C-alpha positions as CSV (number, residue, x, y, z in Angstrom):
1,M,24.0,119.9,178.6
2,L,24.7,116.6,180.5
3,K,27.1,118.6,182.7
4,I,24.2,120.2,184.5
5,M,22.7,116.8,185.3
6,T,24.9,116.2,188.3
7,S,22.4,113.9,189.9
8,A,22.5,111.3,187.1
9,L,23.9,107.9,188.2
10,P,26.3,106.0,185.9
11,H,23.7,103.7,184.3
12,Q,21.4,106.7,183.7
13,L,24.3,108.7,182.2
14,S,25.4,106.0,179.9
15,F,21.9,105.6,178.5
16,L,21.6,109.4,178.1
17,E,24.9,109.6,176.2
18,R,23.9,106.7,173.9
19,I,20.4,108.0,173.0
20,I,21.8,111.5,172.3
21,H,24.4,110.0,170.0
22,I,22.0,107.7,168.1
23,T,19.2,110.3,167.6
24,Q,21.7,112.9,166.5
25,Q,22.8,110.5,163.7
26,N,19.3,110.0,162.5
27,E,18.2,112.6,160.0
28,H,14.5,112.1,160.8
29,F,14.9,113.7,164.3
30,A,14.9,117.4,164.9
31,G,16.0,117.2,168.6
32,L,15.8,115.5,171.9
33,S,14.5,116.7,175.3
34,I,14.2,115.2,178.7
35,T,11.5,115.9,181.3
36,G,10.6,114.7,184.8
37,S,13.1,114.5,187.6
38,A,16.0,114.8,185.2
39,S,14.9,118.2,184.0
40,T,15.1,119.5,187.6
41,N,18.4,117.6,188.3
42,E,16.6,115.4,190.9
43,L,17.5,112.0,189.7
44,D,18.0,109.1,192.1
45,Q,18.5,105.4,191.9
46,Y,14.7,104.9,191.4
47,S,14.2,107.5,188.7
48,D,13.0,106.7,185.2
49,L,14.1,108.8,182.2
50,D,11.4,110.6,180.3
51,F,12.4,111.6,176.8
52,V,10.6,113.7,174.1
53,L,11.9,112.8,170.7
54,A,11.1,115.6,168.3
55,V,10.5,114.2,164.8
56,K,10.5,116.2,161.6
57,P,6.9,116.4,160.3
58,D,7.6,114.8,157.0
59,S,9.1,111.8,158.8
60,Y,6.6,111.4,161.6
61,D,4.3,108.7,160.2
62,M,7.1,106.6,159.0
63,L,9.1,106.9,162.3
64,Y,6.0,106.3,164.4
65,T,5.6,102.8,163.0
66,Q,9.2,102.0,163.7
67,R,9.2,103.0,167.4
68,Q,9.9,99.6,168.8
69,V,12.8,99.1,166.4
70,L,14.2,102.4,167.4
71,A,13.8,101.6,171.1
72,K,15.8,98.4,170.6
73,S,18.6,100.4,169.1
74,F,19.0,102.5,172.3
75,G,20.0,99.7,174.5
76,E,19.2,96.2,175.8
77,L,15.4,96.4,175.6
78,L,13.7,93.8,177.9
79,A,10.1,94.9,177.3
80,C,8.0,97.8,176.0
81,F,4.4,98.8,175.4
82,T,2.5,101.9,174.3
83,G,0.8,104.3,176.8
84,E,-2.9,104.1,176.0
85,H,-3.6,103.4,179.6
86,V,-2.4,106.9,180.6
87,G,-4.0,108.5,177.6
88,E,-0.8,109.0,175.7
89,P,-0.4,106.4,172.8
90,R,2.6,108.3,171.5
91,V,4.6,107.2,174.5
92,L,6.6,103.9,174.4
93,I,7.1,102.7,177.9
94,C,10.3,100.6,178.1
95,L,12.4,98.5,180.5
96,Y,16.1,98.3,179.7
97,Q,19.0,96.3,181.2
98,E,21.7,98.9,181.6
99,G,24.7,97.1,182.8
100,E,23.8,95.6,186.1
101,E,20.8,98.0,186.6
102,L,17.3,98.0,185.4
103,L,16.2,101.3,183.8
104,H,12.6,102.5,183.1
105,V,12.5,104.8,180.1
106,D,9.6,106.6,178.5
107,L,10.1,107.5,174.9
108,K,7.5,110.1,173.6
109,F,7.6,110.5,169.9
110,V,6.2,113.9,168.9
111,A,6.0,115.8,165.6
112,L,8.2,118.9,166.0
113,P,5.3,121.5,165.9
114,D,3.5,119.6,168.7
115,V,6.4,119.7,171.3
116,A,5.1,123.0,172.7
117,Q,2.0,121.2,174.0
118,R,3.3,119.8,177.3
119,V,2.8,119.5,181.1
120,D,6.2,120.6,182.2
121,N,9.4,122.4,181.0
122,P,11.9,120.0,179.4
123,I,15.6,120.4,179.1
124,V,16.8,120.3,175.5
125,L,19.6,117.7,175.1
126,W,20.2,118.6,171.4
127,E,18.4,120.4,168.6
128,E,18.7,121.7,165.1
129,E,18.8,125.4,164.7
130,S,17.3,126.1,168.1
131,Q,13.9,124.9,167.0
132,L,13.0,123.2,170.3
133,T,14.1,126.2,172.3
134,R,11.9,128.5,170.3
135,L,8.9,126.2,170.6
136,Y,9.3,125.8,174.3
137,Q,9.7,129.5,174.8
138,S,6.4,130.2,173.0
139,D,4.4,128.7,175.8
140,E,4.8,127.4,179.3
141,G,4.0,123.8,180.3
142,H,1.0,123.3,182.6
143,Y,-0.1,120.1,184.3
144,P,-3.8,119.7,183.3
145,M,-6.3,119.8,186.1
146,Q,-10.1,120.1,186.2
147,D,-11.6,123.1,187.9
148,L,-13.0,123.0,191.4
149,Q,-16.6,122.7,190.2
150,W,-15.7,119.5,188.4
151,F,-14.7,117.9,191.7
152,E,-17.7,119.2,193.6
153,D,-20.1,117.9,190.9
154,R,-18.7,114.4,191.4
155,F,-17.4,114.0,194.9
156,W,-20.6,113.4,196.8
157,V,-21.8,110.9,194.1
158,W,-18.5,109.1,194.7
159,I,-19.0,109.1,198.5
160,H,-22.4,107.5,198.0
161,Y,-20.8,104.9,195.7
162,G,-18.2,104.0,198.2
163,A,-20.7,103.8,201.0
164,A,-22.9,101.5,198.9
165,R,-19.9,99.2,198.3
166,I,-19.4,99.0,202.0
167,G,-23.0,98.2,202.6
168,R,-22.8,95.4,200.1
169,G,-19.7,94.0,201.7
170,E,-17.5,94.7,198.7
171,F,-14.5,95.7,200.9
172,F,-11.8,95.1,198.2
173,E,-13.7,97.3,195.8
174,T,-14.0,99.9,198.6
175,L,-10.3,99.8,199.3
176,A,-9.6,100.4,195.6
177,F,-12.1,103.2,195.5
178,I,-10.5,104.9,198.5
179,S,-7.2,104.8,196.6
180,F,-8.9,106.4,193.6
181,L,-10.2,109.2,195.8
182,R,-6.7,109.9,197.2
183,Q,-5.2,109.9,193.7
184,T,-7.9,111.7,191.8
185,V,-9.3,114.2,194.3
186,I,-7.4,114.7,197.5
187,A,-3.8,114.8,196.3
188,P,-4.3,117.1,193.3
189,L,-6.4,119.6,195.3
190,A,-3.9,119.6,198.1
191,K,-1.0,120.0,195.8
192,K,-2.7,122.9,194.0
193,A,-3.5,124.6,197.3
194,H,0.1,124.4,198.3
195,G,1.7,125.5,195.0
196,F,2.8,122.1,193.6
197,E,1.9,120.6,190.3
198,P,-1.3,118.7,190.8
199,N,0.1,115.4,189.5
200,G,-1.7,113.0,191.7
201,I,-0.2,111.2,194.7
202,R,3.4,111.2,193.4
203,R,6.0,112.4,195.9
204,I,3.3,113.5,198.4
205,E,5.5,112.2,201.2
206,Q,8.2,114.7,200.3
207,Q,6.0,117.6,199.2
208,L,3.2,117.5,201.8
209,P,4.5,115.4,204.8
210,E,1.7,116.6,207.1
211,L,-1.0,115.5,204.7
212,A,0.9,112.2,204.0
213,S,0.9,111.5,207.8
214,E,-2.8,112.3,208.0
215,L,-3.6,109.9,205.1
216,Q,-1.5,107.3,206.7
217,G,-3.4,107.7,209.9
218,I,-6.7,106.9,208.2
219,L,-5.6,103.9,206.2
220,P,-8.5,101.5,206.7
221,H,-8.6,97.9,208.0
222,F,-10.6,95.3,206.2
223,D,-13.9,95.9,208.1
224,K,-17.0,98.0,207.7
225,A,-16.4,100.5,210.5
226,S,-12.8,101.3,209.5
227,L,-13.8,101.8,205.8
228,Q,-16.7,104.1,206.9
229,T,-14.3,106.1,209.1
230,C,-11.8,106.5,206.2
231,L,-14.5,107.8,203.8
232,Y,-15.6,110.3,206.4
233,A,-12.0,111.5,206.9
234,L,-11.5,111.8,203.1
235,A,-14.7,113.9,202.9
236,D,-13.4,116.2,205.7
237,I,-10.1,116.6,203.9
238,Y,-11.9,117.3,200.6
239,I,-14.1,120.0,202.3
240,H,-11.0,121.6,203.8
241,Y,-9.3,122.0,200.4
242,R,-12.5,123.0,198.7
243,E,-12.9,125.8,201.1
244,M,-9.2,126.7,200.9
245,L,-9.2,126.9,197.1
246,S,-12.6,128.6,196.8
247,S,-11.7,131.4,199.2
248,D,-12.4,134.9,198.0
249,T,-9.0,136.0,199.3
250,R,-5.7,135.1,197.7
251,V,-4.6,131.5,198.4
252,L,-0.9,131.3,198.5
253,G,-0.7,133.9,195.8
254,R,-3.5,132.6,193.6
255,E,-7.0,133.9,193.2
256,G,-9.6,131.5,194.7
257,S,-11.8,129.4,192.3
258,T,-15.5,129.9,192.1
259,V,-17.5,126.8,193.1
260,H,-21.2,126.2,193.8
261,V,-21.2,123.9,196.8
262,N,-23.9,121.2,196.6
263,H,-24.9,121.2,200.3
264,K,-27.9,119.0,199.6
265,A,-25.9,116.3,198.0
266,Q,-23.1,116.6,200.6
267,S,-25.6,116.1,203.5
268,A,-27.4,113.3,201.8
269,A,-24.3,111.4,200.9
270,L,-22.8,111.7,204.4
271,D,-26.1,110.7,206.0
272,Y,-26.2,107.6,203.8
273,L,-22.6,106.8,204.8
274,T,-23.7,107.0,208.5
275,A,-26.7,104.8,208.0
276,I,-25.2,102.1,205.9
């Protein structure tokens, strides 16, 4: 299986070979998969490695408590912590010293029956009796995303919040909030509209260079007028993708989504932003 990962660099390949060997020798594992850029053979020198370690159900509770010990057995572990901050406590986020290189590795410990619940389509590195292959074939992975109405119900409240922070002179908070809008609203909607996985701002420079250029052009300075202008521009971009995704006609091969546009909230929030 590693033969198809032609993009893997030497330090990534050495870690891959080691974790495959170690997990194969451990009777509590049922298989090992890899996701992310490795699964599409798009590794580069900055890539991390994202593993799904399928654990036999009877061994899961025991193995779960030994995750850090196992992580240490896979290489020179410098630091690790669990992924509650991304809503996934099963993931152990690790930093390894692999020869002269630092390597970020995510180790997701999953009970075998649960591996089908996923956001993408992993590559199986090894498995017992084709169990992983069968589970992955039973359902496709989909990146989770709220529907368009979820965004519309929140966006104008968020615009008012950002405007109020500008009015109070909380410019650092406003800068952080603008980043939140790019990550949580603009990038996912744009990616969905153009047929990409709606996984936030990641790789937007490569996937949507025109939008990336537009977002770069509205990066604000540390002053009131610039922050106001940026929020206006983000609102315009949001409206553009709201209309694109809610069209009654097919949008890039997908049916448009139904959304009740809150024109009253939109007008009030933008007026407030103007007057602040």
